N, C-alpha and C positions, 0 to 999 in steps of 0.2 A: 658811414652808411652802414647798418648791420643788414647786408645783402644775404641773397639765396645762399643757404648752407647746403642747398644740392638740386641739381638740375638734370631731368632725366630727357635724353633723345632715343628713339627705338628704329632699331634696324633689324637686319638679318641676325639668326643664330650663329652663324660662321663668324659675324664681326663680333657679336659679343663674346664668344669663345676667346676670341684673339687679344679682346680689349682686355678680359679678366686674366690675361697673363701679362699683359704692358704694363697694365695699371698697379703700381706697387700699392698705393692708396686705398683699391677697393680690398675689403676683406676676402678671405680665400673663399669663403662659402658662396660669395655674392653673385660668380658666375653661374652657378650652379643653381641658385636661387631664381635668378633672372631666366636661367634656360628653362626652369619648371613651371615658371609663371607662362598662362596660356591663356588669358582672359583680355578682352580687348575691352577698349575705351572708348564708346560711338561718339559719333558728330554731338549728338545732344548731351554729352557726357556731364554738364552740370546747369543744364537749363531748368531744373527743379532746385537746385541748389541755390541759385541765382535769381529766384523768385523774388526776395526781397531783400531790403539794406540789410537786413540781420537773418542770416538765413540758421534754418534750425538742421541740424545735423540728420534731423530724421527724413528730411526730403530727400534724402541717396535713394535711389532705387537700388536694386539687387543689380541690374545692369549696370548703372553706372559706376559702383563701388564695388569694389571686390575686397571681401575681408579673406587675407591669408591666414592660413593655421601658423603658430608660434615660431614652428622649426623652418618656414617659408619667409620671414618676415624680412625684408629688405631694409637695413639702416642705412638712410639715405642723408644723414648729416652731417657727417663727414666726407662726403664726396665734393671733389674742387673741379673733378672734371666731367664732363657729359658722359653718360651712358648711350651707349649706340643699342637699341635692341627693337625686335621687332612689334614688339605689345606692350604698348604702356600697363604699368601697374600702380595702382593706387591704392595704399595701405590705409589702416582705420587710423594714423594718424592723423591725416589730414582735417578728419571731422573735426578737431579741436579749432580749427581756421574759423575766425568771424565773417571774413569776406573772401569772394572768388572774384575774380577781371578775367575777361578772355579778351585775348586782342588777336584782331585778323590782320594779315600783310604780311609776317615776319617771313624772312628769307633764312631757312634753315640751314643751308650750305654755308652763308657768312656769318651767321652767329650761332655757332656749336658750342661758343665756351661762355661758360658763366663770366667771366671777368669782362669779356667784351658787350656781353647781355647788360652787366652791372653799369658800364661806364656809357652804355646808351640811354639808358633808365635816367642816371643820373643828370646828363647832358640836355635832357628834355624834361626831367620833371625836377631834377634838385633829390638832396637827400631822402630818401623814403624808406621806411620800414618795411620790407619785404621780406615774407619769412621763409616760401618757398614759392618752387616754379618748374613747372611741367612743360614740356614740348611735345604736342600729340603730332605723330607723325601722320597717322590717319586722316584725320580734319585740316593739318597747318594751321593749328590754333595753339598760343601760347596763354596758359594757366599761371595768375599768379595769387598766391594766397598771402594773406595778412590778417593781423589781429586790430590795425592801427586804422583809428576810424579816417583820420587825415590824410591818412597815405592812400586809402582807398578812394576818398573824394580827387584826390590828386590825379589818380590812374583813370579815374573815370571820364575827366575831361578831356578834350581833344589833343592831341600830340601835333608835334611839329612836320610840316609836310613833308621835310626831308628824314623821319626818324627811320631807324634801320635802312639807311639808302635807299629808301622809296621816296618816288617821284608824288606817287599818289596817294602817301601818307598812310596813316596806323587806321585803323577801325577798330571803335571799342565797341564789341557785342553787348549791348545792353540787355540784361535780363527782361523776359517778359512779366509781368504783375501775376501772380498767383489767384488762380479764378478760385472761389470757393462756392459750392453748391448748396442752397439752405433750402427748408421747405416750412411755407407757414401754415400755420394750424388755425382753424375756426373762422376760415376767411367765407364770408356770405355766399353762397351762390348765384345769387340774384345780382350781384356786383359784375359788370361788363371788365376786366381787366384791362382789356384792349382799347377801349372806349371813354372810359371813366378817368377826364383829364386830372381831377383831386387826387385822386389815390395814385395816379402815377406822378404826378408831384410829390406827394408824401412819402412813396417807395426811394426816390432820387434823394430827398433830402437824407435820407438814412442810409444811401450808397447802395443801393438795391436796383440792379436792373435786368432784364428779359424777364417779365416777371409772366408765367405759363398758369392756366388752368388747368389742374390736373382732372383729367376724363377717365370713368372708369372704361376700363376695353370692354368687359362680359356684356354691359348693356347701354354704353356709350352714353353713362348719363357722370355729369360733373359732380364732384364731392367738393367740399367746404377746405382745401388745400392747395394753395398756390406753391409752384415750383419757381424759382427764380437763383439768380447771381450775383456775386460781389467780388468786386478785386480789392477790397480793402482788409487787409488781416484783422486793423483794429477794429473797424465797424462790425466784422464777422464777431470777432470774439463779443463784443458788446452785446449783440443781437442773440447770440447762445445764452449768453447770462443773463440778461435782462428783457428779451423778447424785443416787438415791436407795438410802439404805441401810437395809435391814429384816434385823436380824441373823438368820442370818448372809450374806446374799445381797445382792448390789449390782447395781442396776439400771442401766441407762443410761437416760437422759431428754434428750429434744429437743422443739425447738419443732413442734406440728404445725403442716403446712403445708398449706391446702386447695388441691385442684387447680383450677388455672384452666380453664375453659370459656369457648367463644366465647359472644358473647350471643345470646339467642334474638330473633329478629327478628319484629315481630308485621306488619309493612306490606313485605313482601319485593318489591314490585314499585315502591314508592316509595323505599326505598333500594337496591335493586340487589343485596341480597344472594343471590349466586347461588354462593357456593363450597360447595366441598363438606366442609368443618370446620366447618361453622355445624350449629347443635344443631338447630334444626327440618327440615334436610333428614337427618340421622342417624337421626331416627325412624324412617323407612322403612328398615329394616337388611334387612328379607325383601324388600324389592320393586325394580323394576326402573325407572329414571326417565328417560322418554324425553324430552330438554328440545328445544324449539323456541326458541334464543334470538335474540333481536332484534340486529343489529349495529349499530343507530346509536343506540340509548340502552339502559338500562337495563331487567331485565325478561325473562321469557320466557314460552310458555304449554306446554304438555306434557301427559302420562300417566304415570300409575305404577300398573304392574301387578306382581301377585304373581310371586313367583319361580316357581313349581309351572305357573303356567299358560304353555303353550306361545302364543307369538306371534312376529311378523314385522312389522318397521315397513316399510311399503310407502311411504309419501310424505312429505317434510316441505318446506313450502314459506314461504317470511317472507317476504311483500309488504309495501308498504305501507300497502295497503287490507285487507289481510287474513292471517291466519297458520292456518294449516290442517297437521294431522297425522293420518296415515292408519294404523292398526294392525289387523292381521287375526289373531284369537285362535281358536285350537281348542281345543272344548269338546266334551265327548262329546256326540257324535250333532249338534254344532251348530259351524258355521264362522260367525265374527258379526266383519262390520269394521265399526271404532269409527274416528268421525269427530269431530276435535276441532277447534274453529272458534273463533277470535277475531278480530271486525270492532270497530276503532277507533269510536267516536262520530263524528267527521269522515270516516268513509270511504263513497267513492262508487261501491261496488262494488253490483251487480245478481245476487251469487250464482251466475252463469252457472259461476264455476269447479269447481262442486258437480257439474254435469253428468258430469265424467270418472271419478265415484266411486260416483254414485248408479246403479246396474247395475238391471236390473229381475229382482225375482223373488230378490235376496242380501239375505240378512239382514244389517241396519243400524240404528247408534244412530248418531245426529247429535245430537252436544251442542257446548254452549259459549255465550260470551258475543257473541251476535249484533247487539246494539246496533238491534234491529229490531222496529217498533211494528205490531200488527196485532191486531183485534178476535179475532181467533179464536182467540186465546191471552190474551183477557181484557183488553185493554190500553183505556184511556181513548181513544186515537186511533191514528190510523195514518201510515206513514209510506211513501216510496216503496220504501225495501227492506223492510220489512214485508210489504208488496203482492208483492213480487220473490219473498219467502222464500216466502210462502204457497203462490204456483204453484207455484213448482217441487217441494216437497215434496207437495203435492198430486197434480202430474203422475208422480210415482213412489212414490206410496201409501206417504207417510211420514205417520203421525199423533202429534200433540204430545200429551204426557202431564203437562204441568203442570196445576196446577188455578189456581185465582184468586188466589193466594197471591203478592204482589210477592217478587222474588228481590235487590232490592236499596234500602238504607237511605233514599237519594236520591230516588227516585223509586217512586210509585206503579203504575208501568207494569211487565211482567215482562221483562226484559233478557236472564235465562238461561235457556234452552231446550232440551228433551230431545225429539228425535224418534224413532219406533222405526217400522221398516218392519211393514205388516200381518201378515208370518208369523211375528212374533214378539210383537205387542202384546197379546197373550193368555198371555205368560208373565211381563209387566210387573205389579208391583202395590206399594202402599207407597208413592206417591211423597210426598216429604215436603220442605218448606224447612224450616231450621232457625234461624229467628228469633231464639234465643237467641246465636247466635252474635255477636261482639263486635269482635275485633281487625278485620275487615274491612269495608268498605263494602258488599261483596255477602255475599248469606247463601249457604252450602252448602247444594244439592239434593242429594237420596236418593231411589233407588227400587230395587225387587228386580227381577231378572230369575230366575223359578224355572226351572231346567234342571237341578233334582235327578234326574227320571224320563227316563231313557235308557236303549237296547236292551240286556237284561240278556244277558250272553255267557256262554253253559254249554257243557260239553264232553259230546258223545253217544259212548260206547264200544261197539264192536262187539267182546262178550264171545265171540263164536263164533269169530272170527279170531283174538283174543287168544290163545285156549284152544291154537288148531291151530298158531299160530307158538310159542308158548311152549313147544309138545311137540317142535317139530321142531328146536328150539335142542337143549333138554336131555336128548333121549330116551337118545341113546347116550353122553352126559355120564357121568364118574363121577369128581370129584376127589379126587386122593389128600392129605389136608392132615395134617400131620406137625406143623410147627412154626406159631407165631405169626404168622408172617411170610404165610406158605400160607394162614391162617383171613383174615387182613387181605383178602388179594390175593382170594381167593374170594368172600367176603360183598361186596366192591365190584364185584366183576365182576358176579355175582348180582343186584343191585339195579340196576346200571347196566343190564342188559339186560332187567331187567323194565321201567323206565323208556322205554325206548328202544321195546320192541316197544309199550306201553302209548300211547304218542306218534304211533306209524305206524296205530294202531288207532282214534285218536280223532279225531273230526269238532268243531269250531268252528262251533256254532251260534247265531244270535240270536233271541232273542225279538220279540216284534212289539210296536211301539214305544207305551208305555203314552197318550202325548201324544197318538196319533192313534188316537182313540176312533171305533169303528165307529158311525156316527150315521147314524139315517133320512136319506133324502133329503129330506123334507118338514121336517125338523128345519135340516138344513145351509141349506135355502132361507130358512128364515126368520132363521138366525143370519146371513146374507148381507144379506139385507134390513135388518137391524137395524143391523149397521154402516154400511151404505149412510146411512140415516137420522140415525144418529149424525153423521156426518163431516156431514152436509148442515144438522145444526142446529147445530154447532158453529161454523160458519160464519156462519149467519143468524140464529140465535136465533128463530125465527119458532115461533107458538104452535100452529099448526096441524099443524107438522112433529113439535114436543113430545109433541102429544097421539097422532101416530100413532106416534111413536116409544115412549110410554108401552103402548098397546094389543100392539105386536107384542111388547116386552120381557115382557108378561103371558104371551101364548100361549109364549115360548121356555122361561119359567119353568114351566109347566105340563106342557109338553112332556119338559122334561127330569127334572122329580120323577117323573113316569111312568116315564122311563125308569131312573131310580135304584130304584124300587120291584121293577121287574122284575130289574134285577141283585141286587137283595137277596135275592128268591126264589130266583133260580139259587145263590146263596153257600150259603143253607141246604139247598136241593137236595143240593149236592156235599157237605157236611157229614155227610148221611144216611147216604152212602156208604160212611162210615169208621168205624173202632173208636174206641175211646175210648183204647185205648192205643197209636194210631198220632200220631204227631208231628205227621202234617200236622192231623189233629181238633184239637190244642193251638193251631196256628197258627190255624185258623180262627175259633175260638173267642174269641183274642187280638183278632182282627182285626173281630170284632164286637162284642167287649167296649170295644176301643179307650181304653183308660183308662190303657195301661202309658204309663208318661214315657219320652220318648225321651231316648236314651243319647247324647250327644254324640260323633261323631268325632274332634273335636279333640282332641288331648294337648296337656297345657301351652300353653294358647291366647294366653298372654301374653307368651309367648316367641318372637321373630319368628326362628326359626333353622328351619332345614331339618329334616326325620324323622330323616335318620342321625344327626344331634346331639341330637333329643331323646332317639332309642331310648339312644345313649351315655348320657347322663344318667339314663335310667331304670336302665341296664345297673349301671351304678356304685351308684346305690342299694340294688339289689336285691342286687349282691355282697356287701353291708356285711350283710346280711341272713342271708347266708349262712356269714359269719364267725362264731365263739362265742369270744367271751375267756375263758369260765370251761372251756374244754374242758379235762380231766383230763390230766395227763402219765403213760400208758401205755405202759412199753416192756416187748412181751412178746410171744412168738411164740404166734400164735394157731394153733388145730386141730393141735397137735401129741402128734396118737394115731392109732391104726392103722384106718383106714376099716371102715364097715360095709357090707356087702353089699347091701342090702334098697333102700337110699335114694340109691345109686351106681349103678345100672342104667343101661345106655344108655337115650337119648332115642327112644320108636318113635314109627309113625305113627299110632298110636290116641292115643296123648296128643296130640298136634298136632292131630289131629281133633276130638278131644275140646275142647279150650281153645280151638278157633277156633267152635266152636256156642255158647260162652259167650260171645262176644265180638259186640258190635253191630257190622254192616258200617258204619254211618254214623258211628263214631268217628273224630275229626279225627286228624290223622297230623303229624309233624315234617316234619325237612327232608328227606328220604328222597323225600316227596311218594308214597308208595304206602302206599294206603289198605289198610284192612282187606278192604274189597270186592274188592280186585286179589289179595290173597292167599288170599281163598276162591274165587277164578274161577281158582287156579295148576292146572295138573294133575298126575297123580300124578308124573309125571317130575321136573318142577320141586318138589313137595313131597319126593321122595327126597333131590334134592340140600340143598333146607332142612334136613331131617333130619340129613345129614352134618355143614353146618356146625353145627347145634345141638349135636350131640355131639362135635364138634372143640371147639367153645367150652367144654361142660361139663367135658373129660378135660382140657384144659389148662388149665382155670382161668383164660380167658382172654376179654376182650370187646373188638371193634374200637372204636377210638375213635372213629369216625363213628356208633357205637350211644349213646355217651355225651354226647353234646349235645344240648340240649334246646332246642327254638323254645318263648320265652313270648311270650304274647299278652296284650296289655293289657285289663283291664275297669275303666273307674272304679266306683268306690263308690257308691253311694247317699247324697245327701245331703251331698256333701264338697265342697271346694275343689278344682276341676281346675286349678289353678294349681300345687298341692303334689304333690310324689312320692310322697308316702305315701298318695295318696286313689284309688291304684290298686292293683287286683288282679292277680298274675301269674297266666296260666294256664299251666301247666306242658304242651306238646305232644311226646311221646318218640316214638322209631324206633320204627314199628308191627314190624318183623321181630324188635327185641330186646324188645318189648312181648309177643310174643307167647311168649317162652322164657321170658321170668320169669313169666308166668303159669303155665307147666308147673313151672319151679322151685316157684312157692309153694305148688302143689298138693301137691307131695312134703314141703316142709315144713311146709305146715298139717297133713296127716296124721301125719306123724310127732310134732307138738308135743301134738296132741290123744291122739292114742293113748296116750301117755306123761302124758298131763294134765299138762302142762309150764304152759299158759295156767292163770291164777286163776281161779276160777270168777265171782269178783265183776268181773272183765271180759269186759262183753256186746258191745263194737264190732267191728264185722268178723267174727262168728264164728256158725255153723250153728246152728239153735235158738236165738238168744239176738235179742235186739231192745231198743229203747229203751223199753219197757215193762218190761222186768225192772227197771229203776232205779226208774222210777215206782213200780211197783208195792213194792220195797222201802221207799221211804221212806214212801210213805201207808200200809203195813201197820204199820212199825214205830212210827208216829206215833199212828196209830189204837189200838193195842194199850196205849200208855203212856198217852192219855188214860184209857183203861178202869182204868190201876192209877193215877189219879191222878199221873202224870208227864208233863213238859214236856220237849220235845227242841229242843236246842239242833243248828244245822244249818251246815257252813260251804262251800262252793263257792270251789275254787281254778281259778286259772286259770294256765298253764304259758307262758311267753312265747316265740311260734313254737317251740312243740315239735318239731312236724315238721322245721321247718327248721333247727334248732341241734343235732338230735341228733348228738353226735358219733360221727365213724365209727368210731374206734378201742374208743369204750366199746360201739358194738352188737358188734363183733367179739369184745371180751370177754365180754360175755352170752353170746353165742352159744357159745362156745368153755367158758363155764363149765357150760352146759347138754348138752354133749357133742354138737355138732350135727355131723350127717353130714360127714365131712372134706371128700367131694368140693362138696356145697352150700356147705358153709362158705369155702371157696377162692375159689368160682366168686361168693359173694355180696361177698368181699372184692374183689375185680376189679369187681364191678357198683359198689361205691359209690367206689372211687378214681379220680381222676382225671377226675371229671364235671366237665362244662362248661355253659354255657349264652350264647344271644344274644335280644335281644327285638327283634320286628320291630313295626314302625310302618307300615301303608299297604304293604305290601311292600317297605318297606325295613328291613334288618337291620343292627343295632347291632355293634361289636366283641364276639367272645367271650371269656366271662371265666371264671374259675374258679370251682367248687362247692367249699368246704373241709370243710363239714358240711351234716348233713340227710339225711333219704331223698328220694330224688328223689318230686317231685310228680307224679301220675298213673299211678304204677307201681305194678301187682298187689302188689309185694310190700312196698310201704311201708308199710302198715298191721301187718301181721303182724310185720315187722319192729320197728315202734316198741312193740308191744304186749310183745315178749320183751324189748325193753331196759328197759323201765320195770317189769316182771316184780313184782321185788324189792319193790317199795313194797307190795303185798300181802303179801307174808310178814311183813314190818315191824309193817304195823296188825294182821294176823292174830294178832299176838301179844299185844295190847292188849286191851280191853274193848271200843274204839272202834268202831263198823260203818260201813261204808263199800259205795261202788259207784263202779266204774268203765266209762267210755262211749270207748274210744281215748282221748284224753289229758284227758279230761272227771274230773275226781276230786271226789266228793262225799262229806263223812264227818259224822256225827251223834252224838250223845250223850243217851239216853233215861234221866232220872231226877227224883227228887222234889224234888231239893234245885239251887237255882241253882250254887251255889259248885262242887259235885260237876261237873256239867256244865261249867263254865267252866275247871276245873282239868284234866280230862280234855283237852276239846278242845285246850288250848294243849298239851298232851303231843304230842297228836296233829299239832298245827300245828308243831310245834319239830323233829320226829322227819321229817315230811313235806319240811321246808325243808333238813334235813340232809342227806336221802338226794336229792334235786335238787340242791342244791350238791355233791355228792360226785360224780355222774356227769354232770355239765357242765352242769347246765340251771337256769333261772332262773324264780321265782314272780312274777309280774305283782301287787305288793301291791296295785295301783289299781284292779285288773277283779276281785280276791276278794272275796267277800261271805258276811255272815254272818248268819242269821236266828234265831227262837226261834219253836215251835211249841208253842203252851200253850192248854189249856182253860179259863183265868182270863178275866176281862175287861180286867183291867190286867196286860201285859207288862211286867214289870220288864228294860226294853231295856238298862238301861246296867251292868246287872250282870256283863253277858259281859264286853266291854272286850278282845277280843281283839285279837291284834296277831302281825304276821310283819315280824321284822327291827325291831322298835323302831317299827313304824307301825301304828296302828290299823286292822283292817279294818272297811270301810263295812259299816253295817248296812242290810240291805234288809228293808221288810216283805212285798216281792211278789216273791221270787227265780223267776227262770225257769229251770226244771231241763228240759233236752231238748225244749222246745216248750211245757211245761206248766206256768202260772202258780201258785203255790203260794199260801197265805195264814195267816195266823199259827194260824187255827182248822182246817185244811184242809177246808175248804167249798168252794173254787175257785169261788166267787160272781163273784170279778173277772174270771177266766178266761174262764168262761161267756158274763159280760155282753159281754167284746169280743169275744169269738165270733158272738156274735149280732148287733154292730154290723157285722162283717167280712162275716155273712152277707147282711144288709141290700143290700148293692150288687148281690151277685150274683143276689138274689130279683130287683131291679129289671131286671136283665140277661135273668133266663129270662121276664120279663112281655115285654120286646119283642120275644124270639125268637117266644112263643107269640104273641102279637098282631098284630104288622108282617108276618109269613111265613105264607102257607095252603098252603106245600110241605112245612112241615117237620113230619113224624111224630110222632104223641103219642109212643110209646114212647122216640121219640130224643130229644125233651125230656124225659123221664124218665132218660135215660141222662145227658144232660148235666145234672141235678141230682144224681144220685148222685154225678157226676164231680166237680164243683163245691161243692157244700153237705153233701152226706151224708159225704163222706171228711172234711172238718173234725170231725163229729161223732164219727166212727168212730175218730179217732185217740185222740180222748179219753173213750173208752169207761170206761175205769178210773177217771178221777176224777168220771165222771159216776153211778159207783156210790154215791159218798158224798157227793155236793152235795147240795144242797136239793131237796123236792117243786117249791118255785116255779122253780128253775130248770130243773128236768126239765119242766115244763108249758110252758114259754116254748119249749122246742126242738119240743115239737111242733105246737105252735100255726106255726113256721115251715115244718114239713114239711107241715103241714096246707094253709098257704097256697098252698106250691110245688106242690102236686097240684091241686087247683083251679084253679089258673091253668095248668095243662098242659091239663087237661081241659077249660078254658074253662066254669066252671059256676059259677053263684051262690057266695059264702062262705057261706050260710047251706045249704049241700047238707051233707048225712050225712057227716062224716069217716069212719064205719065202710065206709061204700058207695063211697067214692074208693080206701081201701086196699083193698078186696077188688077194685076193679076191676082195678088196676095189681096185686095179688098182692104187696104190699110190707107188711114186718112195722111196727107200728107203734115209734116212736124207744125206748120204753122196753126193748120188745121183742129190738128188734135189738142196742141196745149192751149190754145183759146176755148176749145169746147170745155177743159177739163176747168179751166178759169170760172168759166160762166156756169158752170154745173154747182163750183164750190158757192160763187155769189147768189145765186138762187137757193142753195140752201141754208147760206147765212143768212141771208135776209130773211126767211122764214123763220129761222131757229135762233137766233142770235141778234141780240138787241143791240151791241157795242157796235158790230158791223152795220146794221142797217143804219142806225143814228148816224155813224161818220160818215156812209154815202150820202144820206141827207144832206149834211152839214157841207158837201163837196161844191167848191164855186162854181158857177156855171161856166161852161165852154173851155173846159181843161182837158184837152185830149192827153196830155202826159201822164195822168194820173191810170190807173189800172181801170175803175170804171169807165174813165172816160174813151180810154183807148177802145173797151170792148162794146159800149153802148153810146157812141157820141152822137146818135139821135136823142138821148134821153139826159143829158146833162144840163139841159137849161130847165129840167122839172126835177 
């Protein structure tokens, strides 16, 4: 057996030197060489080397194999006895070996000689060719090196149970196969890697596992690249050389290269990592770093300030005894200087350098690592620097805000301090030391500076002067508009003139600072005395001073509580002067209720980018919404017929005045910055010019491009992740002058459509004498009539995906042409829809302007009517079937009533298929995931699985309690759950009413009654139709709530007569009130709504369970 020529074991340096003396065979310099070796072989020494049968020497990492210099190489080939050294050293010589075997379970104390090891291997495996061996004292593993394949196979097999005198045997540590990472290019993004079984099979045939689609992080977009792995080296080499072939396509394959990033340093000061390319500095991408680097040695101090904060760096000093950085920051209503200080532990400074910056009455934050000890800030002892710092900060009225928590791991004293001047001391809060922070020997400290309340700036407009100036400008003007260029120029001049005059007559005013509360002089004196005692106690910790401080603190609390109650009464008295219809009334109620969850002003908070970039990100997201991949190809000339006279007449001043009356002056405005209140204050001369502009736009069929740009405000959705683009709802603000013209056009188009009865009667959305109650009544009445006939009702609720935003423009124009819309109106609507654009605004910062390719403009008076006419044909399609349906704008509900479930399923599926085909044809898509099906039945056991309805081969979700237009239905149409949830909602409002009634002595009882009607009774009144058919138990619960509220308002005991309190307030009982509302609705609907009238006439006789039968039992036979 050509066995081991050398074998090493590792022990201490003392044994190393001793062995070098005793062993005559060891070269003279070997001991020195072994001693000079100072590198470790870790437990995973040869994992990468043993990854395949034939190891590549290049697989050794720097940590596994140490390359010695020539003068330190160890000649191990002639060593016959084990060398005992501390740390194993592997030379470059082992790189020539083909195989390495790792054995676990070797007893290093019994087998510390090559001869014993040789005999044991011969006994277990026979004569093998082993070239070299190492025993690693660190992990107790034996490493055998050989170039012989047969020897490697024999060594890799199981050993005898008693090998090396071990009863549990020897374990061969088998190497893990090497993992290769690959990238497959040009892989179609439409292929779903995780679900496509064919692709999975083909990849496995090529030894490819764990395929994943690469997603571009910037816009969360899939790219045509697949990231995968393979453990087969031969397969990896073939893929790199020949690529991947999946008939009939060929894909390029490359090795996946991981991006190298600089290491993140946890101890920046220790290692001096201050280069800009280090990861820990790149984390502050939206911040500015004010550094104060040291010249003599590594490290620095400094400040990190966010980009949107205005600041100036006033001073940077770097001396041997101290470092100081002074920055002035400008905040709303506050100018604060921040002084960052570092004094080394051996510094001999007396902090006199601070006097230059500590100016009296200046708002100051002084912070840093002072290495100063003083009992004022809870240190166990004091030193001269601490006493000097305490004297200077006290002289300049600076207060320390630290608590007793140490700021360093190595010391129980407080070394990192924060001082603030007294004029901003009341703004600081939530001081905290983060003791869980591990990387540094100092803990981070944090505190809040509450500066949200600042002076509110508002504009005060002199409307008298505004009207006079506008009248002087436009009095003798009469622009001649013949072309589209003339119209654009006149419209721009008109808006510019209004803005200029508006600015000249606008005065910028500031409200009183909310931070400066007008406190009584007595209370101010008490607060000053309290602060004085607090500072004195923090220095002395005297018990008598603490007692005095507690007494004066209690007096201050009582005075503040009295003042708070007085302000509460004033607030309630102000509410008494307002009507419930006024916006200010609801603002006060919400302020009193104080339970509305705050909406964060931070958009996409995890992105460290400015507002302009955030606005662009959201604009790109919304632009995808306004694109429609299913838009039908329509090539046709629209409105190619003779114009009618009636609806194509000139726009008159009376139409403008009437439209203005219907618009609230407080509605928001777009990029033009001209509000409706401004338009309402225009004199007649300006309205004459506005009439000329409108008529020119109507006659030319042209709209200026500035009128087509919408400004989108962002509103966060409730309970959604603010870091996702889809968590924000766009609110579109349009040009007010354009919206007024759209209102006029909408009035003409609506009158034309209603007179010709073009809008289907089943459409209840945005129509006169129609409401959500129509659809609720139809569904309840049909279901109850079916129960009377022992019939069940199957119902399907449809959700059209982004219906208003994706309605194709050409499809809308095609529908209007088909209905023979008045020609001038149609041509003007064509110009109104085409070429629209939008931009997103975040904190007064606008994004780039993008195109709107589809959809009706959000916020336009014309949009609901145009959409209703666009999808009007669906009503005609469903009218030819026995399926019943109703619509409210884009909310479509269909139902079938029958005794047999099979019939219901068959009819509903036919209706679903027709509806799906129709919406595909016009370029809209049904959202299958949001559609719902339900079953209303009089039986106890509902056969829910009998329906199994589907859209596009996807089963529609079954919902036991579908919510239709705010009303929660159930299988029995008893609305028990709906009213139970309503009662829960009213409970918190009852508590609010109780607070208002008992906490304020100035709130009028009649006004409390108005609040009750607005907050609680209004919820009951909307549910007046379901109330008619609900259980008597539910009805009695609603009456109990009203009784409780009236007794709270009147301030009488709960045992007071219910009839008495109702008579006192002249208010009806709940049953009487809601039945009266239901009767009023039916009376109006029978007169104006033919579908409601026909439904009532078709009611089965003697049906007391229906709404009409319950209200008019005497008329059920007629």
